[in-house]
SETOR-938941 format. One line per field, with one value per residue (C-alpha): residue in three letters; x, y, z. Coordinates in nm, 2 decimals, decimal comma. Example, Ala and Ser with C-alpha at 12.3 -4.5 7.8 and 13.67 -1.06 7.14 Angstrom:
residues 2
residu <- ALA  SER
x <- 1,23  1,37
y <- -0,45  -0,11
z <- 0,78  0,71
end
This chain:
residues 734
residu <- MET  LYS  GLN  VAL  VAL  GLN  ASN  TYR  LYS  SER  GLY  GLU  LEU  ALA  LEU  LEU  ASP  VAL  PRO  VAL  PRO  GLY  CYS  LYS  PRO  GLY  GLY  VAL  LEU  VAL  ARG  SER  ALA  TYR  SER  LEU  ILE  SER  THR  GLY  THR  GLU  LEU  MET  LYS  VAL  SER  GLU  ALA  GLY  MET  SER  MET  LEU  GLY  LYS  ALA  ARG  SER  ARG  PRO  ASP  GLN  VAL  ALA  LYS  VAL  MET  GLN  SER  VAL  ALA  THR  ASN  GLY  VAL  PRO  ALA  THR  TYR  ARG  LYS  VAL  MET  GLY  LYS  LEU  ASP  SER  TYR  THR  PRO  LEU  GLY  TYR  SER  LEU  CYS  GLY  VAL  VAL  GLU  GLN  VAL  GLY  ALA  GLY  ILE  ASP  GLU  VAL  LYS  VAL  GLY  ASP  LEU  VAL  ALA  CYS  ALA  GLY  ASN  GLU  HIS  ALA  LEU  HIS  ALA  GLU  VAL  ASN  TRP  VAL  PRO  LYS  ASN  LEU  TYR  ALA  PRO  VAL  PRO  GLU  GLY  LEU  ALA  ALA  ARG  HIS  ALA  ALA  PHE  GLY  THR  VAL  GLY  SER  ILE  ALA  MET  GLN  GLY  VAL  ARG  ARG  GLY  GLU  PRO  GLN  LEU  GLY  ASP  VAL  ALA  LEU  VAL  ILE  GLY  LEU  GLY  LEU  ILE  GLY  GLN  VAL  VAL  VAL  GLN  LEU  LEU  ALA  ALA  ALA  GLY  VAL  ARG  VAL  ILE  GLY  VAL  ASP  PRO  ASP  PRO  ALA  ARG  CYS  GLU  LEU  ALA  ALA  GLY  LEU  GLY  ALA  VAL  ALA  CYS  GLY  ASP  PRO  GLY  SER  ALA  SER  VAL  VAL  SER  SER  VAL  ALA  GLU  LEU  THR  ASP  GLY  HIS  GLY  VAL  ASP  GLN  VAL  TYR  LEU  ALA  ALA  GLY  GLY  GLY  SER  ASN  GLU  PRO  VAL  GLU  LEU  ALA  ALA  ARG  LEU  SER  ARG  ASP  ARG  GLY  ARG  VAL  VAL  ASP  ILE  GLY  LYS  CYS  ARG  LEU  ASP  LEU  PRO  TRP  ASN  ALA  TYR  TYR  GLU  LYS  GLU  LEU  ASP  VAL  ARG  PHE  SER  ARG  SER  TYR  GLY  PRO  GLY  ARG  TYR  ASP  PRO  GLU  TYR  GLU  LEU  GLU  GLY  ARG  ASP  TYR  PRO  ILE  GLY  TYR  VAL  ARG  TRP  THR  GLU  ARG  ARG  ASN  LEU  ALA  CYS  PHE  LEU  ASP  LEU  MET  ALA  ARG  GLY  SER  VAL  ASP  VAL  GLU  PRO  LEU  VAL  SER  HIS  VAL  ALA  ASP  PHE  ALA  ASP  ALA  VAL  GLY  THR  TYR  GLN  ARG  LEU  LYS  ASP  GLY  GLU  LEU  LYS  ALA  VAL  ALA  VAL  LEU  PHE  ALA  TYR  PRO  ASP  ARG  PRO  ALA  GLU  ALA  ALA  GLY  ALA  GLN  ALA  ALA  GLN  GLU  PRO  LYS  VAL  THR  VAL  PRO  ALA  VAL  ARG  ARG  ALA  ASP  ASP  PRO  ALA  ALA  GLY  ALA  ALA  PRO  THR  ARG  ARG  GLY  GLY  PRO  VAL  ARG  VAL  ALA  PHE  VAL  GLY  ALA  GLY  ASN  TYR  ALA  THR  SER  MET  LEU  LEU  PRO  HIS  LEU  ALA  GLU  ARG  GLU  ASP  VAL  THR  LEU  ALA  GLN  VAL  VAL  THR  THR  THR  ALA  LEU  SER  GLY  ALA  ASN  ALA  GLN  ARG  LYS  PHE  GLY  PHE  ALA  GLN  ALA  GLY  THR  ASP  LEU  ASP  ALA  ALA  LEU  ASP  ASP  PRO  ALA  ILE  ASP  ALA  VAL  PHE  VAL  VAL  THR  ARG  HIS  SER  SER  HIS  ALA  GLU  LEU  THR  ARG  ARG  ALA  LEU  LEU  ALA  GLY  LYS  ALA  VAL  PHE  VAL  GLU  LYS  PRO  LEU  ALA  LEU  THR  GLU  GLY  GLU  LEU  ALA  ALA  VAL  LEU  ALA  ALA  VAL  GLU  GLU  SER  GLY  ASN  ASP  ARG  LEU  GLN  VAL  GLY  PHE  ASN  ARG  ARG  PHE  ALA  PRO  LEU  LEU  ARG  GLU  ALA  ARG  LYS  GLN  PHE  GLY  ALA  ARG  SER  GLY  PRO  ALA  SER  VAL  ARG  TYR  LEU  VAL  ASN  ALA  GLY  ARG  LEU  GLU  HIS  GLY  SER  TRP  TYR  LEU  LYS  GLN  ASP  THR  GLU  GLY  SER  ARG  PHE  VAL  GLY  GLU  GLY  GLY  HIS  PHE  ILE  ASP  THR  VAL  SER  TRP  LEU  LEU  GLY  ALA  ASP  PRO  LEU  SER  VAL  TYR  ALA  LEU  THR  ALA  PRO  GLY  THR  GLU  ASP  LEU  GLN  VAL  LEU  LEU  ARG  TYR  PRO  GLY  GLY  SER  THR  ALA  THR  LEU  SER  TYR  LEU  THR  SER  GLY  PRO  GLY  SER  PHE  PRO  LYS  GLU  THR  LEU  ASP  LEU  ILE  ALA  ASP  GLY  ARG  ALA  LEU  ARG  LEU  ASP  ASP  PHE  VAL  ARG  ALA  SER  VAL  TYR  GLY  ARG  LYS  ARG  TRP  VAL  SER  SER  ARG  LEU  PRO  LYS  ALA  ARG  ASP  LYS  GLY  GLN  ARG  ALA  GLU  VAL  ASN  ALA  PHE  LEU  ALA  ALA  VAL  ARG  SER  GLY  GLY  PRO  MET  PRO  VAL  PRO  VAL  GLU  SER  LEU  ALA  ALA  THR  THR  ALA  ALA  THR  LEU  ALA  VAL  ARG  ALA  SER  LEU  VAL  ALA  GLY  ALA  PRO  VAL  ALA  LEU  ALA  ARG  ALA  GLN
x <- 8,84  8,81  8,49  8,40  8,10  7,91  7,70  7,41  7,33  7,67  7,81  8,11  8,30  8,51  8,72  8,58  8,69  8,41  8,38  8,43  8,09  8,01  7,97  7,60  7,45  7,36  7,66  8,03  8,27  8,47  8,80  8,80  9,06  8,92  8,59  8,45  8,34  8,03  8,12  7,75  7,54  7,78  7,89  7,53  7,48  7,79  7,69  7,34  7,49  7,67  7,35  7,15  6,84  6,62  6,85  6,82  6,44  6,44  6,66  6,46  6,09  6,01  6,16  5,98  5,65  5,74  5,81  5,48  5,30  5,49  5,38  5,02  5,05  5,30  5,30  5,57  5,79  5,81  5,88  6,14  6,33  6,31  6,43  6,72  6,82  6,84  7,02  7,27  7,41  7,68  7,56  7,78  7,89  7,97  7,80  8,05  8,36  8,58  8,75  8,87  8,64  8,77  8,49  8,21  7,87  7,64  7,46  7,72  7,90  7,98  8,28  8,55  8,80  9,05  8,82  8,79  8,44  8,26  8,00  7,70  7,46  7,46  7,43  7,68  7,94  8,05  8,37  8,50  8,78  8,55  8,19  7,93  7,76  7,46  7,46  7,26  7,48  7,82  7,96  8,29  8,55  8,65  9,01  9,24  9,01  9,19  9,04  9,04  8,83  8,59  8,52  8,31  8,07  7,78  7,80  7,82  7,51  7,32  7,42  7,34  6,99  6,93  7,04  6,82  6,52  6,58  6,56  6,82  6,86  7,14  7,16  6,97  7,09  7,09  7,14  7,32  7,26  7,52  7,87  7,96  8,05  7,72  7,69  8,04  7,96  7,63  7,81  8,04  7,75  7,55  7,85  7,92  7,56  7,59  7,42  7,55  7,58  7,57  7,69  7,58  7,76  7,87  8,22  8,45  8,68  8,40  8,29  8,64  8,65  8,32  8,43  8,74  8,51  8,28  8,05  8,03  7,96  7,96  7,89  7,75  7,37  7,31  7,55  7,43  7,67  7,46  7,14  7,32  7,47  7,13  6,98  7,26  7,26  6,88  6,79  6,61  6,38  6,54  6,71  6,55  6,64  6,75  6,93  6,91  7,23  7,25  7,18  7,10  6,80  6,78  6,49  6,70  6,78  6,41  6,34  6,64  6,52  6,18  6,34  6,58  6,37  6,19  5,82  5,74  6,09  6,20  6,33  6,50  6,58  6,89  7,03  6,85  6,76  6,45  6,16  5,91  5,79  5,68  5,33  5,28  5,63  5,60  5,23  5,28  5,55  5,39  5,72  5,77  5,92  6,08  6,26  6,55  6,56  6,92  7,10  6,80  6,52  6,56  6,66  6,47  6,32  6,45  6,36  6,59  6,87  6,88  6,74  6,90  6,58  6,66  6,40  6,37  6,56  6,27  6,07  6,34  6,63  6,84  6,84  7,08  7,33  7,31  7,36  7,67  7,81  7,74  7,92  8,22  8,23  8,22  8,51  8,71  8,66  8,76  8,41  8,41  8,71  8,68  9,05  9,01  8,75  8,99  9,09  9,25  9,33  9,35  9,47  9,18  9,36  9,31  8,93  8,81  9,06  8,97  8,60  8,68  8,89  8,62  8,36  8,57  8,64  9,01  9,00  8,81  8,73  8,50  8,58  8,79  8,89  8,99  9,28  9,29  9,61  9,52  9,42  9,47  9,84  9,91  9,62  9,64  9,46  9,43  9,79  9,73  9,43  9,61  9,99  10,01  10,35  10,48  10,72  11,03  11,08  11,40  11,65  11,88  12,18  12,36  12,66  12,44  12,54  12,17  12,09  12,12  12,41  12,42  12,42  12,76  12,85  13,11  13,35  13,29  13,03  12,73  12,43  12,12  11,75  11,50  11,14  10,96  11,06  10,85  10,95  11,17  11,36  11,42  11,51  11,69  11,84  11,90  12,10  12,36  12,39  12,36  12,71  12,90  13,13  13,11  12,73  12,53  12,17  12,05  11,67  11,38  11,05  10,74  10,36  10,32  10,54  10,57  10,72  10,98  11,06  11,11  11,35  11,54  11,57  11,68  11,91  12,03  11,88  11,97  11,62  11,27  10,97  10,68  10,77  10,92  10,99  11,22  11,44  11,43  11,51  11,81  12,12  12,32  12,13  12,32  12,09  11,73  11,60  11,24  11,10  10,73  10,42  10,43  10,17  10,40  10,73  10,72  10,60  10,85  11,13  11,04  11,04  11,37  11,54  11,42  11,56  11,90  11,93  12,07  11,78  11,75  11,39  11,26  11,09  10,87  10,98  10,64  10,29  10,19  10,36  10,26  10,44  10,75  10,74  10,71  11,02  11,23  11,11  11,24  11,58  11,58  11,46  11,71  12,00  12,00  12,04  12,16  11,89  11,90  11,60  11,61  11,68  11,91  11,94  12,20  12,43  12,39  12,74  12,65  12,48  12,77  13,02  12,81  12,80  13,18  13,23  12,99  13,21  13,14  12,86  12,86  12,53  12,17  12,07  11,76  11,66  11,40  11,31  11,07  10,93  10,72  10,58  10,32  9,99  9,95  9,81  9,47  9,48  9,82  9,84  9,98  9,62  9,51  9,56  9,34  9,59  9,91  9,92  9,92  10,15  10,36  10,41  10,53  10,78  10,82  11,09  11,33  11,32  11,32  11,62  11,81  11,75  11,85  12,17  12,26  12,20  12,36  12,06  11,72  11,40  11,25  10,90  10,68  10,41  10,21  9,95  9,76  9,60  9,22  9,11  9,46  9,72  9,98  10,17  10,38  10,59  10,79  11,07  11,24  11,59  11,84  12,04  11,77  11,78  11,46  11,35  11,05  10,94  10,69  10,55  10,33  10,12  9,96  10,26  10,35  10,55  10,79  10,91  11,21  11,11  11,34  11,52  11,69  11,85  12,05  12,16  12,38  12,69  12,67  12,69  12,43  12,41  12,17  12,08  11,89  11,72  12,04  12,16  12,35  12,47  12,64  12,77  12,79  13,02  13,35  13,42  13,16  13,16  12,95  12,94  13,18  12,96  12,62  12,60  12,47  12,18  12,04  12,22  12,01  12,24  12,09  12,42  12,62  12,35  12,36  12,74  12,74  12,49  12,68  13,01  12,86  12,72  13,05  13,27  13,03  13,09  12,83  12,53  12,54  12,27  12,21  11,88  11,80  11,81  11,60  11,34  11,34  11,29  11,00  10,84  10,87  10,71  10,42  10,39  10,28  9,95  9,92  9,99  9,73  9,47  9,56  9,61  9,92  10,29  10,37  10,67  10,89  10,95  11,23  11,14  11,37
y <- 9,11  8,79  8,69  8,39  8,21  7,89  7,66  7,56  7,26  7,10  7,25  7,38  7,67  7,89  8,21  8,34  8,62  8,87  9,22  9,51  9,66  10,01  10,30  10,38  10,70  10,68  10,46  10,41  10,16  10,00  9,80  9,53  9,52  9,25  9,05  8,83  8,47  8,40  8,06  8,01  8,14  8,10  7,75  7,64  7,77  7,59  7,27  7,28  7,32  6,99  6,80  6,58  6,74  6,56  6,70  7,05  7,02  6,90  7,18  7,45  7,37  7,74  7,71  7,38  7,56  7,82  7,55  7,38  7,71  7,76  7,41  7,50  7,82  7,75  7,37  7,11  7,17  7,55  7,52  7,25  7,47  7,77  7,58  7,40  7,73  7,90  7,61  7,56  7,91  8,08  8,27  8,51  8,46  8,72  9,01  9,19  9,37  9,68  9,85  10,17  10,40  10,39  10,58  10,80  10,80  11,09  11,21  11,10  11,37  11,24  11,02  11,06  10,85  10,70  10,68  10,36  10,23  9,92  9,77  9,54  9,33  8,99  9,16  9,44  9,34  9,02  8,83  9,02  9,25  9,54  9,60  9,87  9,96  10,19  10,47  10,32  10,00  10,15  10,37  10,55  10,38  10,59  10,70  10,45  10,15  9,87  9,76  9,39  9,49  9,71  9,41  9,28  9,57  9,38  9,09  9,35  9,52  9,18  9,12  9,48  9,46  9,14  9,31  9,61  9,38  9,24  9,58  9,51  9,74  9,81  9,52  9,27  8,91  8,76  8,42  8,38  8,04  7,97  8,12  8,13  8,45  8,63  8,50  8,62  8,97  8,97  8,88  9,18  9,42  9,31  9,34  9,69  9,78  9,68  9,34  9,03  8,76  8,38  8,19  7,85  7,64  7,27  7,38  7,44  7,66  7,90  7,91  8,01  8,27  8,42  8,43  8,63  8,87  8,96  8,66  8,60  8,23  7,98  7,62  7,33  7,34  7,04  7,13  7,19  7,49  7,69  7,63  7,71  8,03  8,15  8,08  8,26  8,57  8,61  8,50  8,20  8,41  8,33  8,55  8,87  8,79  8,49  8,55  8,25  8,27  7,90  7,72  7,36  7,13  7,08  7,22  7,22  7,60  7,71  7,45  7,57  7,93  7,85  7,67  7,95  8,26  8,46  8,52  8,74  8,73  8,80  8,54  8,69  8,48  8,60  8,29  8,02  7,74  7,51  7,69  7,43  7,63  7,41  7,57  7,51  7,63  7,95  8,01  7,96  8,22  8,44  8,47  8,74  8,58  8,83  8,80  9,01  9,09  9,10  9,43  9,65  9,86  9,91  9,55  9,41  9,75  9,83  10,20  10,22  9,98  10,06  10,40  10,55  10,68  10,71  10,68  11,00  10,96  11,09  10,79  10,52  10,58  10,28  10,19  9,95  10,22  10,37  10,03  9,98  10,32  10,26  9,93  10,07  10,35  10,09  9,91  10,23  10,32  9,98  9,89  9,58  9,38  9,15  9,06  8,76  8,63  8,62  8,26  8,27  8,53  8,37  8,53  8,59  8,38  8,08  8,14  7,81  7,61  7,80  7,72  7,36  7,34  7,50  7,26  6,95  7,06  7,09  7,46  7,52  7,89  8,15  8,41  8,39  8,69  8,71  8,96  9,12  9,21  9,58  9,64  9,98  9,92  9,98  10,21  10,59  10,77  10,47  10,42  10,55  10,32  10,00  10,05  10,32  10,46  10,53  10,82  10,82  11,19  11,35  11,40  11,70  11,59  11,80  11,85  12,01  12,38  12,47  12,29  12,42  12,34  12,00  11,99  11,98  11,86  11,92  11,65  11,42  11,15  11,15  11,29  11,09  11,14  10,86  10,92  10,61  10,34  10,04  9,68  9,71  10,01  9,86  9,51  9,56  9,91  10,06  9,76  9,83  10,19  10,19  10,07  10,28  10,55  10,73  10,78  10,99  10,89  11,25  11,24  10,99  11,12  10,91  10,97  10,84  10,95  10,60  10,44  10,73  10,69  10,31  10,37  10,63  10,39  10,09  10,26  10,57  10,85  11,19  11,32  11,17  11,36  11,39  11,72  11,64  12,01  12,03  11,75  11,89  12,24  12,13  12,22  11,97  11,67  11,52  11,24  11,14  10,78  10,76  10,43  10,50  10,35  10,35  10,62  10,88  10,79  11,03  11,34  11,29  11,23  11,54  11,75  11,61  11,67  12,03  12,07  11,98  11,64  11,32  11,08  10,70  10,60  10,24  10,11  10,21  10,55  10,64  10,49  10,68  10,85  11,18  11,11  11,00  11,32  11,53  11,36  11,42  11,77  11,83  11,69  11,94  12,23  12,18  12,04  11,77  11,42  11,26  10,99  10,62  10,38  10,06  9,82  9,61  9,29  9,43  9,47  9,11  8,96  8,62  8,76  9,01  8,72  8,51  8,80  8,84  8,47  8,49  8,76  9,01  8,94  9,01  8,88  8,91  8,74  8,57  8,60  8,41  8,54  8,34  8,51  8,30  8,59  8,39  8,50  8,80  8,77  8,91  9,27  9,34  9,71  9,58  9,48  9,85  9,89  10,20  10,40  10,20  10,08  9,72  9,46  9,44  9,82  9,79  9,51  9,45  9,72  9,50  9,23  9,47  9,66  9,33  9,23  9,57  9,56  9,22  9,33  9,67  9,85  9,98  9,82  9,94  9,79  9,59  9,34  9,19  8,91  8,79  8,45  8,48  8,50  8,54  8,81  8,61  8,81  8,72  9,02  9,03  9,29  9,39  9,53  9,69  9,45  9,19  9,08  8,98  8,89  8,70  8,79  8,55  8,71  8,45  8,48  8,13  7,91  7,71  7,87  7,58  7,66  7,91  8,27  8,37  8,18  8,35  8,22  8,42  8,25  8,42  8,35  7,97  8,04  8,03  8,19  8,05  8,20  7,99  8,22  8,40  8,07  7,92  8,04  7,87  7,95  7,70  7,74  7,59  7,58  7,54  7,77  7,70  7,91  7,75  7,73  7,80  8,14  8,15  8,37  8,50  8,83  9,02  9,32  9,56  9,62  9,67  9,90  10,12  10,13  10,24  10,51  10,65  10,63  10,85  11,09  11,12  11,16  11,36  11,12  10,96  10,78  10,40  10,40  10,68  10,87  10,78  10,41  10,46  10,64  10,38  10,10  10,28  10,36  10,00  9,88  10,12  10,01  9,66  9,79  10,00  9,69  9,48  9,75  9,79  9,42  9,51  9,59  9,94  10,12  10,31  10,64  10,86  11,23  11,47
z <- 6,88  7,10  7,29  7,50  7,35  7,40  7,18  7,40  7,18  7,18  7,49  7,30  7,45  7,22  7,22  6,90  6,67  6,64  6,51  6,75  6,83  6,72  6,96  6,96  7,11  7,48  7,57  7,57  7,41  7,69  7,65  7,91  8,19  8,40  8,38  8,66  8,62  8,82  8,95  9,03  8,75  8,46  8,56  8,59  8,24  8,11  8,29  8,14  7,79  7,84  7,92  7,68  7,53  7,79  8,07  7,93  7,93  8,29  8,40  8,23  8,26  8,19  7,85  7,78  7,86  7,60  7,34  7,41  7,36  7,03  6,92  6,99  6,80  6,51  6,48  6,54  6,23  6,27  6,64  6,59  6,34  6,57  6,88  6,69  6,53  6,87  7,04  6,76  6,78  6,99  7,30  7,51  7,87  8,14  8,31  8,53  8,43  8,46  8,17  8,01  7,80  7,45  7,27  7,40  7,22  7,16  7,47  7,71  7,90  8,25  8,14  7,88  7,69  7,93  8,23  8,42  8,45  8,60  8,38  8,43  8,22  8,05  7,72  7,77  8,02  7,84  7,85  7,54  7,47  7,38  7,48  7,42  7,74  7,78  8,02  8,31  8,31  8,39  8,67  8,70  8,92  9,23  9,24  9,40  9,35  9,16  8,83  8,94  9,24  9,04  8,82  9,11  9,07  8,92  9,17  9,45  9,32  9,32  9,68  9,77  9,62  9,82  10,14  10,07  10,02  10,37  10,53  10,80  11,10  11,34  11,59  11,38  11,35  11,00  10,85  10,52  10,36  10,09  10,11  9,75  9,57  9,64  9,99  10,09  9,97  10,15  10,47  10,43  10,34  10,65  10,88  10,75  10,83  11,19  11,15  11,33  11,06  11,09  10,78  10,66  10,40  10,37  10,26  10,57  10,36  10,27  10,63  10,74  10,47  10,58  10,94  10,83  10,64  10,93  11,01  11,39  11,34  11,06  11,01  10,81  10,75  10,97  11,25  11,60  11,63  11,39  11,59  11,91  11,77  11,65  11,99  12,17  11,96  11,94  12,30  12,14  11,92  11,58  11,32  11,18  10,82  10,62  10,29  10,05  9,84  9,76  9,44  9,35  9,37  9,75  9,95  10,26  10,25  10,27  10,54  10,74  10,69  10,85  11,15  11,24  11,16  11,43  11,42  11,12  11,00  10,64  10,40  10,09  9,79  9,61  9,46  9,25  9,49  9,51  9,68  9,79  10,09  10,38  10,42  10,79  10,90  10,70  10,79  11,16  11,18  10,91  10,74  10,48  10,16  9,93  9,60  9,50  9,13  9,02  9,04  9,15  9,00  8,63  8,56  8,27  8,18  7,83  7,87  8,17  8,05  7,68  7,64  7,95  8,11  8,48  8,76  8,98  9,30  9,50  9,39  9,34  9,57  9,46  9,10  8,92  8,85  9,19  9,35  9,13  9,22  9,59  9,59  9,41  9,68  9,96  9,81  9,76  10,13  10,25  10,39  10,16  10,06  9,76  9,73  9,97  9,73  9,43  9,40  9,05  8,78  8,44  8,11  7,88  7,62  7,84  7,89  7,75  7,95  8,27  8,22  8,17  8,48  8,68  8,54  8,60  8,96  8,90  8,98  9,30  9,33  9,49  9,22  8,91  8,70  8,34  8,29  7,94  7,76  7,72  8,08  8,25  8,34  7,98  7,89  7,87  8,13  8,37  8,48  8,83  8,89  8,79  8,85  9,12  9,22  9,56  9,54  9,75  9,84  9,74  10,02  10,03  10,23  10,49  10,26  9,99  9,97  9,96  10,28  10,63  10,86  11,02  11,40  11,58  11,92  12,18  12,31  12,60  12,64  12,40  12,60  12,52  12,57  12,54  12,43  12,54  12,79  12,70  12,67  12,36  12,49  12,83  12,70  12,37  12,37  12,71  12,84  12,57  12,70  13,07  13,15  12,88  13,01  12,67  12,70  12,95  12,99  13,04  13,01  12,97  12,85  12,89  12,88  13,23  13,52  13,67  13,36  13,34  13,71  13,66  13,37  13,57  13,87  13,66  13,41  13,59  13,38  13,52  13,47  13,41  13,29  13,06  12,88  12,53  12,46  12,76  12,61  12,26  12,38  12,59  12,39  12,59  12,44  12,14  12,04  12,09  12,08  11,97  12,10  12,13  11,96  11,58  11,53  11,69  11,53  11,23  11,42  11,71  11,46  11,26  11,57  11,70  11,36  11,35  11,70  11,57  11,74  11,60  11,60  11,64  11,58  11,61  11,30  11,13  11,04  10,91  10,86  10,55  10,25  10,39  10,72  10,53  10,32  10,64  10,80  10,49  10,46  10,81  10,69  10,41  10,61  10,89  10,70  10,97  10,82  11,14  11,13  11,19  11,18  11,39  11,11  11,31  11,11  10,87  11,18  11,30  11,33  11,19  10,88  10,82  10,84  10,60  10,36  10,38  10,32  10,02  9,86  9,59  9,35  8,97  8,84  8,95  9,27  9,39  9,75  9,95  10,30  10,51  10,82  11,05  11,24  11,43  11,59  11,81  12,16  12,22  12,32  12,16  12,05  11,72  11,64  11,65  11,28  11,25  11,47  11,47  11,11  10,99  11,14  10,83  10,82  11,17  11,11  10,74  10,70  10,89  10,62  10,32  10,46  10,52  10,16  10,03  10,23  10,10  9,74  9,78  9,63  9,69  9,55  9,22  9,26  9,50  9,42  9,71  9,75  10,05  10,12  10,16  10,52  10,66  10,72  10,54  10,27  9,97  9,86  9,54  9,53  9,21  9,23  8,98  8,77  8,75  9,12  9,29  9,64  9,76  10,12  10,28  10,59  10,76  11,07  11,06  11,12  11,43  11,71  11,71  11,36  11,33  11,28  11,00  10,73  10,44  10,12  9,86  9,54  9,28  9,06  9,14  9,51  9,79  10,13  10,40  10,73  10,98  11,23  11,34  11,50  11,21  10,87  10,57  10,23  9,94  9,64  9,54  9,91  10,18  10,49  10,79  11,11  11,35  11,66  11,78  11,95  12,31  12,20  11,87  11,81  11,56  11,57  11,82  12,01  11,69  11,55  11,86  11,86  11,50  11,56  11,86  11,68  11,40  11,65  11,84  11,53  11,31  11,03  10,80  10,96  10,94  10,67  10,42  10,46  10,10  10,18  10,49  10,28  10,01  10,26  10,43  10,09  9,98  10,31  10,26  9,89  10,01  10,11  9,79  9,59  9,77  9,70  9,34  9,27  9,07  9,11  9,26  9,11  9,36  9,18  9,30  9,33  9,15
end
């Protein structure tokens, strides 16, 4: 197998062929999926190895003291041979990984072959394809937690032990000095514990990252903003705790800690920084200086780490292993998010080059992962953890003999009920209906009487009320428009389908896989597939004309869709992600549906990435026949830039759409839309017309239910892919 090693004498790094370790009793053999490079501890070790012998001695005075003791005991020649022999040998790197159990040793019964585990220890969780890990240095990975995230378990345990040493309480104010990998995790742990956190780091990018992860204020160590933030948040008393997560030879962190701490505050050293305590400053405030020893109780105790002797929970609540399991649980429940910390994922085969780029400063990173060739996506028993699947539920169509009868309607105008009368309904849908003679606006149902009365007055509804059941039970109603907040779409759609109504529901159709399954179960139960989701862009006249001009396609296509979504205003209900779903879930279906319509197929898989500290998304969609689409959903762009631009290239031709204002096709002949439209027509009128025509005639709906379900499942799969850190297959139920 391969393992990353270093020669401390010469500084050489190598990916060495070494034997696979045996599986000893009291532990498990783990095949690595991802291992984490500590850009602080490990790079310091790599840098030290590149120093001269004098430089090494200066950087490690503790080791020099040991050498001098050995000289006094054993003499110079013997000590020299011993030191040179130790220096001129390969040593391992790494201490945090996640992998799959390949073999279980005697005495182990809580895990089995194929289980995903997070592992710790600079002797057992190494950058190697296979490691033997003793019982107290691994923990099972909770279901649903991605392997690449579980690889942060050891680093998380170090940060967690530091936070525990600070003994924070609800409402405290804490200062985190050093916003590297450990510091960023400390910020999140403190924020999750109800502590207001101020971050300090000379790197503006790291300050911005910490602010996005929960810090209420961040700044340079010497900035006045940090001092003013501390004064404002503590009423001038100073912070309750300071967490030193910095490294290097400067004494500035401990001096800053003294200045900004309150009387009898606590200073916790987690990193490895210079600690020349200014006596007067620490004495006058009677500051409590504490050290945090790595992952927690049990560290450096061979009986605990190697022999598996646990400490009774009644005496030691949080041990190394319990800290590890706790941090994994926090990640699985979404209380801590390490994905924004991942700056780079490198193939393990490029380990030496990755270290060199980090050392040279070519690769600037908070956290770097090594991805191993046999990671869980290809490992038995771990498929679900690494490459989850979102199932698109099967849809039994109305013409299936086993299904119930589809709803029928009498002649005359289509009688419509609206559920919801907010801004979108009143500006984008109702104006297309109010003047039509073939449509009767029968009822409007709203949660507040006033909004219903306003819609009745403006658009001429026959009735306005707040009772949904009355509208659904009315046999004269042919179609129901659901234009409410996102969280209610699936349930209202389900009820309307079961009531035998044709349904037009604004996107999204559902916020979860369970909601989607419930809607499609209603289609099957009722035999009513008269459903349309407000994916209007496929109906836009300009885009339809461009597609016509492009012509039929024979080979695979490549699509690039750039969406400059912009920032939301403060107070927007779109920000209520806990109840209304993410912004992308609410809007992303538009763009996926547009691509699927252009390609004439539904996506097979989804792979999503997000930029650290932002809501920007990059989504890669894979389609049948080798076609692919890249969807860039950006919230950080300027408002002056167009919202939507789309390019499709296939068969030596290209189609371009510029924000529904201009379109062009390039090939043997070039076509450009003849004139600029008076307004951007994104297809709402044509979409409503197509829906009403289908309701009136009883013919097929404009978009098959299967496609609506596939688009919704693909939209939901973006979040699943972000959590898993891997592509998500869209499996069709049978």
